[in-house]
C-alpha angles and dihedrals in degrees: 000000000000117000128202144096119325117208136198114216123175101229110098133055097241141019106285119182107222129173125215102186107303096341113090115204131199110209122196135164126218101161131070125237091276091055093254127127148144122267088236089059092049090048091050093050091051090047092052091054095044091050090048090059103265114169096185125040120192117195112193094187140073147182144182097269146353135211121263090245091057092045090050093048092051090049090047090054092049102039103030103028099032097232119158108230121198125189137178115254093222138259104253097106090230144091091273125137116231125186138269088018095057094056110110092234093055125081102232114211122206124189133244129192130239089279094054093252122132108274109246093236098049121107116231137191147120091294093063112101105171136035122197136165109289106156121098095347115178109235140159118268140163118242127218090274092057092252121140111246141160119254138173119244136178131206146089089275087064090049090050098057 
């Protein structure tokens, strides 16, 4: 059996076990093509990966609040099951807490630019534990013709991956 870090990424409709070298990944999708979604869909994506054996869950999303049941579930995964949970700090360029990154059991990631300065769009605050490059990050994308291409993106979601 392979060992390594398992990661949740919100880019597929269901939990798909994938292996990159010795690192198996569980990929799910909870948001639509516009980046919107319901909390119940996010909770289901997290549940699928946790039940598939994920040890690390990365949530490149955020919002202004979350239900107590979702908060309780995230805390259960961290405190009772020992999962490492990573979340984006948010892209408001302010000292504003966004969930799930602002939860004490979530490692919140802010973004820096190519000069190692805080990216102007990154949220910051006492809840942020990690900073990583997040400005003009080359990533895969799909263009309007459905073709796979490379594109540059900025944001705390890019820093948290």
